[in-house]
The first five atom37 places (N, CA, C, CB, O) and aatype in JSON, in Angstrom:
{
  "aatype": [12, 3, 16, 0, 14, 19, 7, 19, 7, 0, 5, 14, 1, 13, 10, 2, 7, 19, 19, 19, 7, 6, 16, 7, 10, 16, 0, 1, 0, 10, 10, 3, 1, 10, 10, 0, 9, 6, 1, 6, 3, 7, 1, 6, 1, 14, 7, 14, 7, 0, 14, 1, 16, 10, 3, 10, 3, 10, 9, 10, 18, 7, 2, 3, 1, 9, 0, 6, 14, 7, 10, 19, 19, 14, 8, 14, 1, 13, 8, 6, 1, 10, 13, 19, 10, 6, 14, 10, 0, 6, 10, 6, 14, 3, 17, 9, 3, 14, 19, 15, 7, 12, 0, 19, 15, 0, 10, 10, 5, 5, 0, 1, 5, 1, 14, 15],
  "atom_mask": [
    [1, 1, 1, 1, 1],
    [1, 1, 1, 1, 1],
    [1, 1, 1, 1, 1],
    [1, 1, 1, 1, 1],
    [1, 1, 1, 1, 1],
    [1, 1, 1, 1, 1],
    [1, 1, 1, 0, 1],
    [1, 1, 1, 1, 1],
    [1, 1, 1, 0, 1],
    [1, 1, 1, 1, 1],
    [1, 1, 1, 1, 1],
    [1, 1, 1, 1, 1],
    [1, 1, 1, 1, 1],
    [1, 1, 1, 1, 1],
    [1, 1, 1, 1, 1],
    [1, 1, 1, 1, 1],
    [1, 1, 1, 0, 1],
    [1, 1, 1, 1, 1],
    [1, 1, 1, 1, 1],
    [1, 1, 1, 1, 1],
    [1, 1, 1, 0, 1],
    [1, 1, 1, 1, 1],
    [1, 1, 1, 1, 1],
    [1, 1, 1, 0, 1],
    [1, 1, 1, 1, 1],
    [1, 1, 1, 1, 1],
    [1, 1, 1, 1, 1],
    [1, 1, 1, 1, 1],
    [1, 1, 1, 1, 1],
    [1, 1, 1, 1, 1],
    [1, 1, 1, 1, 1],
    [1, 1, 1, 1, 1],
    [1, 1, 1, 1, 1],
    [1, 1, 1, 1, 1],
    [1, 1, 1, 1, 1],
    [1, 1, 1, 1, 1],
    [1, 1, 1, 1, 1],
    [1, 1, 1, 1, 1],
    [1, 1, 1, 1, 1],
    [1, 1, 1, 1, 1],
    [1, 1, 1, 1, 1],
    [1, 1, 1, 0, 1],
    [1, 1, 1, 1, 1],
    [1, 1, 1, 1, 1],
    [1, 1, 1, 1, 1],
    [1, 1, 1, 1, 1],
    [1, 1, 1, 0, 1],
    [1, 1, 1, 1, 1],
    [1, 1, 1, 0, 1],
    [1, 1, 1, 1, 1],
    [1, 1, 1, 1, 1],
    [1, 1, 1, 1, 1],
    [1, 1, 1, 1, 1],
    [1, 1, 1, 1, 1],
    [1, 1, 1, 1, 1],
    [1, 1, 1, 1, 1],
    [1, 1, 1, 1, 1],
    [1, 1, 1, 1, 1],
    [1, 1, 1, 1, 1],
    [1, 1, 1, 1, 1],
    [1, 1, 1, 1, 1],
    [1, 1, 1, 0, 1],
    [1, 1, 1, 1, 1],
    [1, 1, 1, 1, 1],
    [1, 1, 1, 1, 1],
    [1, 1, 1, 1, 1],
    [1, 1, 1, 1, 1],
    [1, 1, 1, 1, 1],
    [1, 1, 1, 1, 1],
    [1, 1, 1, 0, 1],
    [1, 1, 1, 1, 1],
    [1, 1, 1, 1, 1],
    [1, 1, 1, 1, 1],
    [1, 1, 1, 1, 1],
    [1, 1, 1, 1, 1],
    [1, 1, 1, 1, 1],
    [1, 1, 1, 1, 1],
    [1, 1, 1, 1, 1],
    [1, 1, 1, 1, 1],
    [1, 1, 1, 1, 1],
    [1, 1, 1, 1, 1],
    [1, 1, 1, 1, 1],
    [1, 1, 1, 1, 1],
    [1, 1, 1, 1, 1],
    [1, 1, 1, 1, 1],
    [1, 1, 1, 1, 1],
    [1, 1, 1, 1, 1],
    [1, 1, 1, 1, 1],
    [1, 1, 1, 1, 1],
    [1, 1, 1, 1, 1],
    [1, 1, 1, 1, 1],
    [1, 1, 1, 1, 1],
    [1, 1, 1, 1, 1],
    [1, 1, 1, 1, 1],
    [1, 1, 1, 1, 1],
    [1, 1, 1, 1, 1],
    [1, 1, 1, 1, 1],
    [1, 1, 1, 1, 1],
    [1, 1, 1, 1, 1],
    [1, 1, 1, 1, 1],
    [1, 1, 1, 0, 1],
    [1, 1, 1, 1, 1],
    [1, 1, 1, 1, 1],
    [1, 1, 1, 1, 1],
    [1, 1, 1, 1, 1],
    [1, 1, 1, 1, 1],
    [1, 1, 1, 1, 1],
    [1, 1, 1, 1, 1],
    [1, 1, 1, 1, 1],
    [1, 1, 1, 1, 1],
    [1, 1, 1, 1, 1],
    [1, 1, 1, 1, 1],
    [1, 1, 1, 1, 1],
    [1, 1, 1, 1, 1],
    [1, 1, 1, 1, 1],
    [1, 1, 1, 1, 1]
  ],
  "atom_positions": [
    [[75.5, 124.97, 86.34], [76.03, 126.11, 86.89], [76.74, 125.56, 88.22], [74.89, 127.23, 87.11], [76.04, 124.97, 89.05]],
    [[78.03, 125.72, 88.43], [78.67, 125.38, 89.36], [78.63, 126.46, 90.5], [79.87, 125.05, 88.88], [79.09, 127.56, 90.19]],
    [[78.12, 126.29, 91.85], [77.78, 127.26, 92.82], [78.49, 126.9, 94.26], [76.19, 127.33, 92.92], [78.77, 125.72, 94.47]],
    [[78.69, 127.61, 94.96], [78.96, 127.43, 96.35], [77.69, 127.03, 97.12], [79.57, 128.68, 96.92], [76.63, 127.5, 96.7]],
    [[77.67, 126.27, 98.14], [76.46, 125.85, 98.95], [75.85, 127.09, 99.61], [76.84, 124.75, 100.08], [76.64, 127.95, 100.01]],
    [[74.65, 127.27, 99.77], [73.85, 128.39, 100.42], [73.04, 127.69, 101.36], [72.95, 129.28, 99.44], [72.25, 126.78, 101.15]],
    [[73.37, 128.27, 102.47], [72.54, 128.07, 103.89], [72.75, 126.51, 104.48], [0.0, 0.0, 0.0], [71.94, 126.02, 105.27]],
    [[73.8, 125.88, 104.05], [73.89, 124.54, 104.56], [75.31, 124.26, 105.11], [73.53, 123.55, 103.45], [75.63, 123.09, 105.34]],
    [[76.12, 125.24, 105.33], [77.35, 125.15, 106.07], [78.57, 124.81, 105.08], [0.0, 0.0, 0.0], [78.55, 124.99, 103.86]],
    [[79.5, 124.35, 105.72], [80.6, 123.86, 104.76], [80.43, 122.52, 104.02], [81.86, 123.75, 105.52], [80.57, 121.45, 104.62]],
    [[80.17, 122.58, 102.83], [80.05, 121.49, 102.08], [80.62, 121.81, 100.66], [78.62, 121.04, 102.08], [80.79, 122.96, 100.24]],
    [[80.89, 120.71, 100.0], [81.53, 120.95, 98.68], [80.6, 121.75, 97.67], [81.93, 119.58, 98.05], [79.41, 121.87, 97.94]],
    [[81.16, 122.31, 96.45], [80.36, 123.1, 95.61], [79.21, 122.22, 95.02], [81.24, 123.74, 94.51], [79.29, 120.99, 94.99]],
    [[78.18, 122.89, 94.58], [77.12, 122.28, 93.91], [77.09, 122.44, 92.34], [75.9, 122.81, 94.5], [77.47, 123.5, 91.83]],
    [[76.68, 121.46, 91.62], [76.35, 121.5, 90.17], [74.71, 121.77, 90.03], [76.84, 120.02, 89.43], [73.94, 120.85, 90.31]],
    [[74.27, 122.92, 89.63], [72.77, 123.23, 89.6], [72.33, 123.41, 88.1], [72.42, 124.62, 90.47], [73.08, 123.86, 87.23]],
    [[71.07, 123.0, 87.91], [70.49, 123.2, 86.72], [68.84, 123.36, 86.89], [0.0, 0.0, 0.0], [68.27, 123.33, 87.99]],
    [[68.29, 123.5, 85.82], [66.81, 123.72, 85.84], [66.31, 123.02, 84.56], [66.39, 125.33, 85.88], [66.83, 123.12, 83.44]],
    [[65.22, 122.31, 84.89], [64.39, 121.69, 83.62], [63.14, 122.27, 83.6], [64.15, 120.12, 83.64], [62.45, 122.4, 84.61]],
    [[62.82, 122.63, 82.49], [61.22, 123.24, 82.12], [60.74, 122.14, 81.35], [61.07, 124.8, 81.11], [61.49, 121.59, 80.55]],
    [[59.52, 121.73, 81.52], [58.77, 120.7, 80.72], [57.33, 120.63, 81.09], [0.0, 0.0, 0.0], [56.74, 121.38, 81.87]],
    [[56.8, 119.55, 80.39], [55.24, 119.4, 80.64], [55.16, 117.94, 81.32], [54.25, 119.5, 79.1], [56.06, 117.11, 81.15]],
    [[54.0, 117.67, 82.12], [54.0, 116.25, 82.51], [52.35, 116.05, 82.66], [54.97, 115.92, 84.01], [51.57, 117.0, 82.52]],
    [[52.0, 114.93, 82.91], [50.61, 114.59, 83.19], [50.51, 114.38, 84.58], [0.0, 0.0, 0.0], [49.37, 114.24, 85.03]],
    [[51.49, 114.31, 85.37], [51.56, 113.93, 86.76], [51.11, 115.24, 87.58], [53.09, 113.41, 87.15], [51.41, 116.38, 87.22]],
    [[50.4, 114.97, 88.63], [50.04, 116.06, 89.81], [51.33, 116.63, 90.14], [49.32, 115.41, 91.25], [52.36, 116.2, 89.61]],
    [[51.34, 117.64, 91.05], [52.43, 118.19, 91.46], [53.15, 117.18, 92.56], [52.07, 119.58, 91.98], [54.37, 117.0, 92.67]],
    [[52.14, 116.58, 93.33], [52.57, 115.74, 94.42], [53.23, 114.57, 93.76], [51.4, 115.32, 95.38], [54.35, 114.25, 94.17]],
    [[52.59, 113.76, 92.64], [53.13, 112.72, 92.06], [54.6, 113.12, 91.43], [52.13, 112.21, 91.05], [55.53, 112.31, 91.46]],
    [[54.71, 114.25, 90.94], [55.96, 114.69, 90.3], [57.07, 114.7, 91.5], [55.76, 116.23, 89.56], [58.16, 114.15, 91.37]],
    [[56.69, 115.33, 92.6], [57.57, 115.43, 93.87], [57.8, 114.1, 94.25], [56.93, 116.23, 95.08], [58.98, 113.9, 94.55]],
    [[57.0, 113.05, 94.34], [57.15, 111.83, 94.63], [58.16, 111.18, 93.85], [56.03, 111.26, 94.55], [59.07, 110.49, 94.31]],
    [[57.92, 111.47, 92.51], [59.07, 111.0, 91.5], [60.5, 111.43, 91.64], [58.73, 111.44, 90.17], [61.5, 110.7, 91.6]],
    [[60.44, 112.76, 91.8], [61.85, 113.33, 92.12], [62.62, 112.64, 93.19], [61.74, 114.77, 92.55], [63.77, 112.22, 93.13]],
    [[61.66, 112.58, 94.33], [62.19, 112.03, 95.67], [62.78, 110.57, 95.43], [60.97, 111.98, 96.82], [63.76, 110.14, 96.04]],
    [[62.06, 109.85, 94.47], [62.33, 108.42, 94.22], [63.69, 108.45, 93.42], [61.08, 107.66, 93.37], [64.56, 107.62, 93.65]],
    [[63.82, 109.31, 92.6], [65.15, 109.53, 91.98], [66.34, 109.65, 92.91], [65.11, 110.74, 91.19], [67.36, 108.97, 92.86]],
    [[66.06, 110.57, 93.72], [67.18, 110.86, 94.82], [67.44, 109.53, 95.39], [66.73, 111.94, 96.05], [68.56, 109.02, 95.31]],
    [[66.23, 108.83, 96.1], [66.75, 107.61, 96.83], [67.53, 106.53, 95.81], [65.45, 106.87, 97.57], [68.54, 105.9, 96.14]],
    [[66.89, 106.45, 94.59], [67.49, 105.44, 93.73], [69.06, 105.71, 93.51], [66.71, 105.43, 92.34], [69.84, 104.8, 93.23]],
    [[69.5, 107.22, 93.69], [70.91, 107.56, 93.53], [71.63, 107.45, 94.9], [71.07, 109.0, 92.92], [72.82, 107.74, 95.0]],
    [[71.0, 107.09, 95.81], [71.6, 106.88, 97.09], [71.47, 108.04, 98.21], [0.0, 0.0, 0.0], [72.08, 108.07, 99.27]],
    [[70.61, 108.91, 97.77], [70.52, 110.09, 98.66], [69.8, 109.64, 100.0], [69.71, 111.32, 97.92], [68.74, 109.0, 99.99]],
    [[70.45, 110.03, 101.14], [70.05, 109.74, 102.37], [69.62, 111.2, 102.97], [71.19, 108.96, 103.15], [70.29, 112.18, 102.65]],
    [[68.47, 111.32, 103.87], [68.28, 112.59, 104.58], [68.24, 112.46, 106.03], [67.08, 113.25, 104.15], [67.21, 112.25, 106.67]],
    [[69.57, 112.61, 106.58], [69.62, 112.4, 108.01], [69.22, 113.67, 108.76], [71.03, 111.94, 108.42], [69.01, 113.68, 109.98]],
    [[69.13, 114.72, 107.98], [68.51, 116.02, 108.68], [68.49, 117.16, 107.72], [0.0, 0.0, 0.0], [68.97, 116.98, 106.6]],
    [[68.0, 118.27, 108.03], [68.11, 119.46, 107.4], [69.47, 120.1, 107.17], [67.35, 120.29, 108.07], [70.19, 120.36, 108.13]],
    [[69.84, 120.37, 105.92], [71.1, 120.99, 105.5], [72.22, 119.85, 105.41], [0.0, 0.0, 0.0], [73.39, 120.21, 105.27]],
    [[71.95, 118.63, 105.49], [72.79, 117.52, 105.59], [73.54, 117.55, 104.12], [71.92, 116.11, 105.95], [72.85, 117.94, 103.18]],
    [[74.76, 117.21, 103.9], [75.38, 117.0, 102.67], [74.56, 116.05, 101.72], [76.75, 116.47, 102.92], [74.04, 115.03, 102.19]],
    [[74.45, 116.3, 100.6], [73.57, 115.48, 99.69], [74.53, 115.23, 98.33], [72.04, 116.36, 99.31], [75.42, 115.99, 97.96]],
    [[74.14, 114.04, 97.72], [74.77, 113.78, 96.49], [73.95, 114.23, 95.3], [75.07, 112.37, 96.4], [74.48, 114.45, 94.22]],
    [[72.47, 114.38, 95.53], [71.57, 114.77, 94.73], [70.46, 115.39, 95.44], [71.21, 113.75, 93.96], [70.0, 114.9, 96.48]],
    [[69.94, 116.65, 94.79], [68.81, 117.25, 95.41], [68.05, 117.92, 94.29], [69.2, 118.23, 96.54], [68.47, 118.88, 93.64]],
    [[66.68, 117.19, 94.1], [65.93, 117.67, 93.1], [64.64, 118.23, 93.78], [65.68, 116.58, 92.05], [63.97, 117.61, 94.59]],
    [[64.4, 119.53, 93.34], [63.4, 120.44, 93.89], [62.29, 120.65, 92.97], [64.0, 121.74, 94.24], [62.62, 120.91, 91.82]],
    [[61.09, 120.59, 93.23], [60.14, 121.16, 92.43], [59.76, 122.7, 92.79], [58.97, 120.27, 92.52], [59.16, 123.08, 93.79]],
    [[60.23, 123.44, 91.78], [60.31, 124.95, 92.03], [58.95, 125.45, 91.64], [61.5, 125.72, 91.17], [58.35, 126.03, 92.55]],
    [[58.35, 125.36, 90.53], [57.1, 125.82, 89.93], [56.45, 124.76, 89.37], [57.27, 126.82, 88.95], [57.06, 123.78, 88.94]],
    [[55.15, 124.87, 89.32], [54.31, 123.92, 88.69], [53.15, 124.85, 87.95], [53.71, 122.82, 89.82], [52.06, 125.03, 88.48]],
    [[53.49, 125.37, 86.75], [52.59, 126.11, 86.14], [52.52, 127.34, 86.83], [0.0, 0.0, 0.0], [53.5, 127.93, 87.28]],
    [[51.09, 127.79, 86.95], [50.85, 128.85, 87.59], [50.21, 128.49, 89.14], [49.97, 129.66, 86.67], [49.68, 129.34, 89.86]],
    [[50.37, 127.24, 89.45], [49.61, 126.77, 90.57], [50.47, 127.23, 91.9], [49.38, 125.1, 90.45], [51.69, 127.32, 91.91]],
    [[49.62, 127.51, 92.97], [50.02, 127.78, 94.23], [49.76, 126.7, 95.23], [49.44, 128.95, 94.61], [48.58, 126.58, 95.58]],
    [[50.63, 125.91, 95.76], [50.12, 124.73, 96.36], [50.98, 124.78, 97.94], [50.47, 123.26, 95.27], [52.2, 124.91, 98.07]],
    [[50.17, 124.66, 98.82], [50.74, 124.65, 100.37], [50.18, 123.46, 101.03], [50.3, 126.0, 101.29], [49.08, 123.55, 101.57]],
    [[50.87, 122.27, 101.06], [50.43, 120.97, 101.54], [51.5, 120.55, 102.5], [50.2, 119.9, 100.38], [52.6, 121.09, 102.39]],
    [[51.31, 119.65, 103.43], [52.33, 119.08, 104.06], [53.46, 118.39, 103.26], [51.77, 118.24, 104.88], [53.18, 117.34, 102.67]],
    [[54.72, 118.9, 103.19], [55.78, 118.27, 102.49], [55.77, 119.01, 100.98], [0.0, 0.0, 0.0], [56.65, 118.63, 100.2]],
    [[54.94, 119.9, 100.58], [54.91, 120.23, 99.36], [54.47, 121.83, 99.18], [54.04, 119.23, 98.71], [53.31, 122.19, 99.36]],
    [[55.42, 122.65, 98.84], [55.12, 124.11, 98.83], [55.56, 124.55, 97.5], [55.84, 124.94, 100.0], [56.72, 124.35, 97.13]],
    [[54.67, 125.16, 96.74], [55.05, 125.55, 95.41], [54.12, 126.71, 95.12], [54.95, 124.36, 94.34], [52.91, 126.64, 95.33]],
    [[54.79, 127.88, 94.57], [56.35, 127.96, 94.2], [57.23, 127.54, 95.5], [56.8, 129.6, 93.7], [56.76, 127.56, 96.64]],
    [[58.49, 127.2, 95.21], [59.45, 126.81, 96.14], [59.57, 128.33, 96.92], [60.93, 126.15, 95.38], [59.84, 129.34, 96.27]],
    [[59.38, 128.35, 98.11], [59.49, 129.5, 99.16], [60.6, 130.62, 98.98], [59.76, 128.86, 100.51], [60.46, 131.83, 99.19]],
    [[61.83, 129.88, 98.52], [63.16, 130.75, 98.39], [63.54, 130.78, 97.23], [64.29, 130.35, 99.11], [64.68, 131.22, 97.09]],
    [[62.83, 130.38, 96.04], [63.41, 130.5, 94.81], [63.72, 131.67, 94.22], [62.78, 129.96, 94.07], [64.61, 131.75, 93.38]],
    [[62.95, 132.75, 94.65], [63.18, 133.98, 94.14], [64.32, 134.76, 94.62], [62.1, 134.67, 94.31], [64.63, 135.87, 94.18]],
    [[65.02, 134.06, 95.66], [66.22, 134.48, 96.29], [67.58, 133.97, 95.89], [66.08, 134.23, 97.56], [68.68, 134.42, 96.22]],
    [[67.29, 132.93, 95.12], [68.51, 131.95, 94.66], [68.92, 132.21, 93.39], [68.18, 130.46, 94.66], [68.26, 131.81, 92.43]],
    [[69.99, 132.88, 93.24], [70.67, 132.9, 91.82], [70.81, 131.6, 91.04], [72.06, 133.42, 91.96], [70.6, 131.54, 89.83]],
    [[71.19, 130.56, 91.8], [71.42, 129.36, 91.12], [70.22, 128.69, 90.67], [72.15, 128.5, 91.91], [70.24, 127.71, 89.92]],
    [[69.05, 129.29, 91.17], [67.67, 128.82, 90.41], [67.29, 130.03, 89.33], [66.27, 128.6, 91.63], [66.81, 129.75, 88.23]],
    [[67.49, 131.09, 89.64], [66.87, 132.23, 88.71], [67.89, 132.4, 87.54], [66.65, 133.75, 89.55], [67.44, 132.65, 86.42]],
    [[69.17, 132.3, 87.71], [69.88, 132.29, 86.35], [69.66, 131.17, 85.32], [71.29, 132.3, 86.59], [69.51, 131.5, 84.14]],
    [[69.63, 130.01, 85.63], [69.39, 129.07, 84.52], [67.82, 129.15, 84.0], [69.77, 127.55, 85.05], [67.56, 129.02, 82.8]],
    [[66.85, 129.38, 84.97], [65.51, 129.51, 84.84], [65.45, 130.81, 83.77], [64.76, 129.71, 86.35], [64.87, 130.69, 82.69]],
    [[65.94, 131.76, 84.06], [65.84, 133.02, 83.22], [66.35, 132.6, 81.7], [66.82, 134.3, 83.92], [65.78, 133.06, 80.71]],
    [[67.42, 131.75, 81.6], [67.86, 131.48, 80.48], [66.59, 130.85, 79.7], [69.09, 130.63, 80.63], [66.21, 131.42, 78.67]],
    [[66.01, 129.86, 80.1], [64.95, 129.09, 79.61], [63.59, 129.87, 79.5], [64.81, 127.92, 80.49], [62.96, 129.83, 78.44]],
    [[63.21, 130.46, 80.4], [61.86, 131.06, 80.71], [61.99, 132.51, 81.26], [61.09, 130.15, 81.77], [61.46, 132.63, 82.37]],
    [[62.53, 133.56, 80.81], [62.56, 134.93, 81.24], [61.24, 135.45, 81.65], [63.1, 135.76, 80.2], [61.11, 136.15, 82.65]],
    [[60.26, 135.12, 80.87], [58.97, 135.79, 80.99], [57.93, 135.08, 81.82], [58.42, 136.0, 79.68], [56.82, 135.53, 82.07]],
    [[58.45, 133.86, 82.25], [57.64, 133.06, 83.19], [57.23, 133.97, 84.49], [58.51, 131.74, 83.65], [58.07, 134.52, 85.21]],
    [[55.83, 134.06, 84.69], [55.4, 134.87, 85.87], [55.33, 134.05, 87.15], [54.03, 135.52, 85.61], [54.62, 133.05, 87.19]],
    [[56.01, 134.45, 88.15], [55.92, 133.94, 89.47], [54.46, 134.02, 89.88], [56.84, 134.7, 90.43], [53.97, 135.15, 89.92]],
    [[53.71, 133.0, 90.19], [52.31, 133.28, 90.75], [52.18, 133.9, 92.0], [51.59, 132.13, 90.86], [51.1, 134.41, 92.29]],
    [[53.23, 133.91, 92.88], [52.96, 134.7, 94.17], [53.34, 136.06, 94.15], [53.63, 134.14, 95.3], [52.62, 136.77, 94.87]],
    [[54.34, 136.7, 93.48], [54.74, 138.2, 93.24], [54.13, 138.73, 92.07], [56.24, 138.4, 93.07], [53.86, 139.93, 92.08]],
    [[53.86, 138.03, 91.06], [53.19, 138.42, 89.88], [54.39, 139.01, 88.88], [0.0, 0.0, 0.0], [54.09, 139.63, 87.86]],
    [[55.76, 138.76, 89.26], [56.73, 139.26, 88.7], [57.49, 138.13, 87.57], [57.57, 139.75, 89.85], [57.63, 136.93, 87.81]],
    [[57.84, 138.72, 86.53], [58.68, 137.65, 85.63], [59.94, 137.21, 86.15], [59.04, 138.21, 84.26], [60.61, 137.96, 86.86]],
    [[60.31, 136.04, 85.86], [61.44, 135.38, 86.32], [62.79, 136.39, 86.04], [61.51, 133.91, 85.56], [63.7, 136.48, 86.87]],
    [[62.78, 137.06, 84.86], [63.72, 138.04, 84.4], [64.04, 139.18, 85.59], [63.08, 138.72, 83.06], [65.16, 139.47, 86.03]],
    [[62.76, 139.72, 85.96], [62.64, 140.65, 87.09], [63.14, 140.18, 88.37], [61.31, 141.02, 87.28], [63.89, 140.84, 89.09]],
    [[62.69, 138.97, 88.65], [63.14, 138.37, 90.04], [64.79, 138.34, 89.96], [62.45, 136.69, 90.3], [65.48, 138.77, 90.88]],
    [[65.27, 137.85, 88.87], [66.76, 137.74, 88.81], [67.47, 139.04, 88.9], [67.18, 137.08, 87.55], [68.56, 139.11, 89.48]],
    [[66.87, 140.14, 88.31], [67.43, 141.35, 88.44], [67.41, 141.75, 89.92], [66.74, 142.31, 87.57], [68.42, 142.19, 90.47]],
    [[66.3, 141.6, 90.53], [66.1, 142.11, 91.96], [67.04, 141.25, 92.88], [64.49, 141.98, 92.45], [67.57, 141.77, 93.87]],
    [[67.24, 139.83, 92.53], [68.01, 138.98, 93.32], [69.48, 139.52, 93.24], [67.86, 137.49, 92.85], [70.19, 139.6, 94.24]],
    [[69.87, 139.86, 92.07], [71.37, 140.35, 91.7], [71.51, 141.49, 92.44], [71.68, 140.69, 90.13], [72.68, 141.82, 92.67]],
    [[70.5, 142.3, 92.95], [70.69, 143.58, 93.44], [70.85, 143.45, 95.05], [69.47, 144.51, 92.97], [71.25, 144.4, 95.73]],
    [[70.52, 142.32, 95.56], [70.57, 142.09, 97.1], [72.0, 142.02, 97.46], [69.82, 140.72, 97.59], [72.83, 141.54, 96.69]],
    [[72.32, 142.51, 98.64], [73.51, 142.18, 99.02], [73.84, 140.92, 99.55], [73.83, 142.97, 99.76], [73.01, 140.31, 100.23]],
    [[75.09, 140.4, 99.29], [75.39, 138.97, 99.62], [75.44, 138.65, 100.92], [76.55, 138.53, 99.11], [75.68, 137.49, 101.26]]
  ]
}
C-alpha cells in the first residue's frame, strides 16, 4: 500500500505492508531481529521522525500486552493508522486487539470515520 507519510513531516511516500505469521522468538527477540534487518539495509536513526529507507514495526504479538523499555505491544498507535489497519484487515479481520477488545475490522471502520 502506497501512502503519504504520517506524523513525520515532508518526506517521500511510503510503501506499507503487513506480515502475519508464527515464530518461536519472544517478542523482544523478534523486535531485535527486525531492527537488525533495518540496520543491515542501511537504516540509520538520527532522531524521531527522521527519513528512513526501511521501518519494520512489531504491531501485535498474539494476544500479548507488553510494556518494556523500547517495546510496547500492541503498537500504541496502530488502531489510528489506516496504513496498518487496511492490509491487516485483509489478512486477519477478526483478530482481536487485546487492549480495546475490538476486531481489526471494527478498528478499521472506526479509523475510517475519524476526520483526517
